[in-house]
C-alpha positions in Angstrom: 0.1 0.0 -0.1 1.4 3.4 -1.0 1.7 6.3 1.4 -1.1 8.8 1.6 -0.7 12.2 0.1 0.0 14.7 2.8 -1.5 18.1 1.9 -1.2 21.4 3.8 -1.6 25.0 2.9 0.0 28.3 3.6 -2.0 29.8 6.5 -2.2 33.2 4.9 -3.9 31.9 1.8 -7.0 32.1 3.9 -8.3 35.5 4.8 -7.1 37.0 8.0 -9.1 35.1 10.7 -9.0 34.8 14.4 -6.9 31.9 15.5 -9.8 29.6 16.4 -11.5 30.3 13.0 -8.2 29.5 11.2 -7.9 26.3 12.9 -11.4 25.4 12.2 -10.8 26.0 8.5 -7.8 23.7 8.5 -9.8 21.1 10.2 -12.6 21.6 7.6 -10.2 20.8 4.7 -8.3 18.1 6.6 -5.1 20.1 6.5 -2.7 18.7 9.1 0.3 20.8 8.3 0.8 24.5 7.2 3.3 27.0 6.2 3.0 29.7 8.9 4.2 33.3 8.4 3.1 34.7 11.7 3.2 38.4 10.7 1.1 37.8 7.5 -1.7 35.9 9.3 -1.6 37.9 12.6 0.2 41.3 12.1 -1.2 42.5 15.4 0.7 39.9 17.3 4.0 40.8 15.5 4.5 44.7 15.1 7.9 43.8 13.6 9.8 40.6 13.0 12.3 41.9 15.5 9.5 42.0 18.1 8.9 38.3 17.8 9.1 36.7 21.3 9.3 33.2 22.7 5.8 33.9 24.2 4.3 34.6 20.7 6.0 31.4 19.4 4.7 29.3 22.2 1.1 30.8 22.0 0.7 29.8 18.3 2.8 26.7 18.4 0.7 25.3 21.3 -2.6 26.2 19.6 -1.7 24.4 16.5 -0.2 21.4 18.4 -3.5 20.9 20.3 -5.4 21.1 17.0 -3.2 18.4 15.6 -1.7 20.8 13.0 2.0 20.8 12.5 4.1 23.8 11.1 5.9 22.3 8.2 7.5 25.6 7.3 7.9 28.6 9.5 7.9 31.4 7.0 10.3 34.3 7.3 10.4 35.7 3.6 13.1 38.4 3.8 15.5 39.8 1.3 18.7 38.1 2.4 20.7 40.0 -0.3 19.2 43.5 0.1 21.5 46.1 -1.6 21.1 48.3 1.6 23.6 46.8 4.1 21.5 47.8 7.0 18.4 46.3 5.6 20.3 43.1 4.7 21.6 42.8 8.3 18.0 43.3 9.6 16.8 40.6 7.3 19.4 38.2 8.5 18.7 39.0 12.1 15.1 38.5 11.5 15.7 35.1 10.0 18.0 34.3 12.9 15.1 35.1 15.4 12.9 32.7 13.6 15.6 29.9 13.8 16.1 30.5 17.5 12.3 30.3 18.1 11.4 27.5 15.7 11.4 25.0 18.6 8.9 27.2 20.4 6.7 27.2 17.4 7.0 23.5 17.1 8.7 23.9 13.7 12.1 22.6 12.5 12.4 24.4 9.2 12.4 28.1 8.5 11.8 29.1 4.9 12.7 32.0 2.6 13.5 32.9 -0.9 16.7 34.7 -1.7 15.4 38.0 -2.7 16.9 40.6 -5.1 20.0 42.6 -5.3 17.9 45.4 -6.5 14.4 46.9 -6.0 12.3 44.2 -7.5 13.2 42.7 -10.8 16.7 43.4 -12.1 18.9 41.5 -14.5 21.7 42.0 -11.9 20.2 39.0 -10.1 21.5 36.8 -13.0 25.2 37.6 -12.3 27.8 35.5 -10.6 28.3 38.3 -8.1 24.6 38.1 -7.1 24.9 34.3 -6.7 28.0 34.7 -4.5 26.1 37.2 -2.2 23.4 34.4 -1.8 26.2 32.1 -0.8 27.5 34.4 1.9 24.2 35.0 3.4 23.0 31.4 3.4 26.3 30.3 5.0 25.6 32.7 7.9 22.0 31.5 8.0 23.0 27.8 8.1 25.6 28.5 10.8 22.8 29.9 12.9 20.6 26.9 12.2 23.2 24.6 13.3 23.5 26.4 16.6 19.8 26.2 17.3 19.1 22.7 15.8 17.0 24.1 13.1 16.9 23.9 9.3 17.2 26.6 6.7 14.7 26.0 3.8 15.7 27.9 0.6 13.2 28.3 -2.3 14.5 29.0 -5.8 12.4 31.4 -8.1 12.5 33.0 -11.4 14.0 36.5 -11.4 16.1 35.7 -8.3 19.7 34.8 -8.2 18.7 31.2 -7.4 16.5 30.7 -10.4 17.2 27.1 -11.6 17.8 23.6 -10.2 21.4 23.7 -11.4 22.1 26.9 -9.3 20.3 25.4 -6.4 22.3 22.2 -6.5 25.5 24.4 -6.7 24.4 26.2 -3.5 23.9 22.8 -1.8 27.4 21.7 -2.9 28.9 24.9 -1.8 27.3 24.6 1.7 27.5 20.9 2.5 25.4 21.0 5.7 22.2 19.0 6.3 20.8 22.0 8.1 20.3 23.5 4.5 17.3 22.0 2.7 15.2 22.9 -0.3 11.6 24.0 -0.6 10.7 23.0 -4.2 8.2 25.0 -6.1 8.2 23.9 -9.7 6.0 26.7 -10.8 8.7 29.0 -9.7 11.1 27.5 -12.2 8.8 28.3 -15.1 9.1 31.3 -17.4 7.3 32.4 -20.6 10.4 31.2 -22.5 10.9 27.6 -20.9 7.5 26.4 -19.8 7.1 24.2 -22.9 10.1 22.3 -21.7 8.6 21.9 -18.2 8.9 18.1 -18.3 12.7 18.3 -18.7 12.9 21.1 -16.0 10.8 19.3 -13.4 12.8 16.1 -14.0 16.0 17.8 -13.7 15.1 19.5 -10.4 13.8 16.2 -8.8 17.0 14.5 -9.9 19.5 17.2 -8.8 17.9 18.1 -5.6 16.8 14.6 -4.6 16.5 14.0 -0.9 17.6 17.5 -0.1 14.0 18.5 -0.9 12.3 19.1 2.5 8.9 20.3 1.4 7.0 20.7 -2.0 5.0 23.8 -2.8 2.1 22.9 -5.1 1.2 26.0 -7.2 -0.1 26.2 -10.7 0.3 28.8 -13.6 -0.9 29.9 -17.0 0.9 32.0 -19.6 -1.2 34.9 -20.6 0.0 37.7 -23.0 3.5 36.4 -22.6 3.5 36.5 -18.8 3.4 34.0 -16.1 0.0 34.2 -14.2 -0.5 32.1 -11.0 -3.9 30.4 -11.0 -5.6 27.8 -8.6 -4.0 24.4 -8.5 -5.5 22.2 -11.3 -6.6 25.2 -13.5 -3.3 25.8 -15.2 -0.5 24.4 -17.2 1.8 22.9 -14.7 2.2 19.0 -15.0 1.8 17.8 -11.5 2.2 14.1 -12.4 6.1 13.9 -12.0 5.9 15.8 -8.8 3.3 13.6 -7.3 5.0 10.6 -8.5 8.2 11.7 -6.7 6.1 12.3 -3.5 4.5 8.9 -3.7 7.4 6.6 -4.7 10.7 8.5 -3.9 9.8 10.5 -0.8 6.7 8.9 0.8 5.1 11.1 3.4 6.9 14.3 2.2 4.5 17.2 2.8 2.9 19.2 0.1 1.7 22.8 0.6 -0.8 24.4 -1.6 0.1 27.9 -2.5 -1.9 30.8 -4.1 -5.1 28.7 -4.1 -7.8 30.6 -2.3 -10.6 29.0 -0.5 -13.3 29.3 -3.3 -11.1 26.9 -5.2 -9.6 24.7 -2.4 -12.0 21.7 -2.6 -11.6 21.4 -6.3 -7.8 21.7 -6.1 -7.6 19.2 -3.3 -9.8 16.7 -5.2 -7.6 17.3 -8.3 -4.4 16.5 -6.5 -5.8 13.4 -4.7 -7.2 12.0 -7.9 -3.9 12.5 -9.8 -2.0 11.1 -6.9 -4.1 7.9 -7.0 -3.4 7.6 -10.7 0.3 8.0 -10.9 
């Protein structure tokens, strides 16, 4: 008998709700794990990321634990290569705070993308210099993770210095620590130029990153007017079959998190994934 498909969701993909209502929603859809970016879901509890306290972490962590919900990814999406040295230092400090408090949240993995060396999109992100800045920041983050017994989860994405599976593999080889793992979002690897080759791109990512993938993001896209547009899971052009096959046979029980699928589409998206998982 094959392992069941373990589906969860980013908590902030629900509308901002009081904690008991959020937990009730998770129970309604039978989500047993989440990605939790506390400031996105409960900004009143975290005036700034620097203000995050052990008490805040314990409050939310205990509530989810009692509800049978695990925080698969503690989200701390900051720009770890911000061109402003002061802002970059603050971003790394905020990430370190999340690593230190991960245990209080009941989480082990703290996740982020790499960010940008400019304000938003810039071709400077595609340079060797930008990649090396990622290496410097991630090395510091992983050293902190090793101190606190936590794990750094890095997510690759188009328009970032870490925008392909090959570069992500290179990062892993340069920082050979098991406290560095990957959050794989195959939709993030797609562009208007390459999406027709997605079978090869997804296969390459799964082969190169292998058992260093800690969590899978499940997100869908379409190409409209030459642009990538994110759509609810199952309504777009992403081929989920190889991803679900990897989850079923190569990494049984790995957690998959729906992303950018709002509640009106959730039931249909969950049914789509469960049906395809049973077929692969």
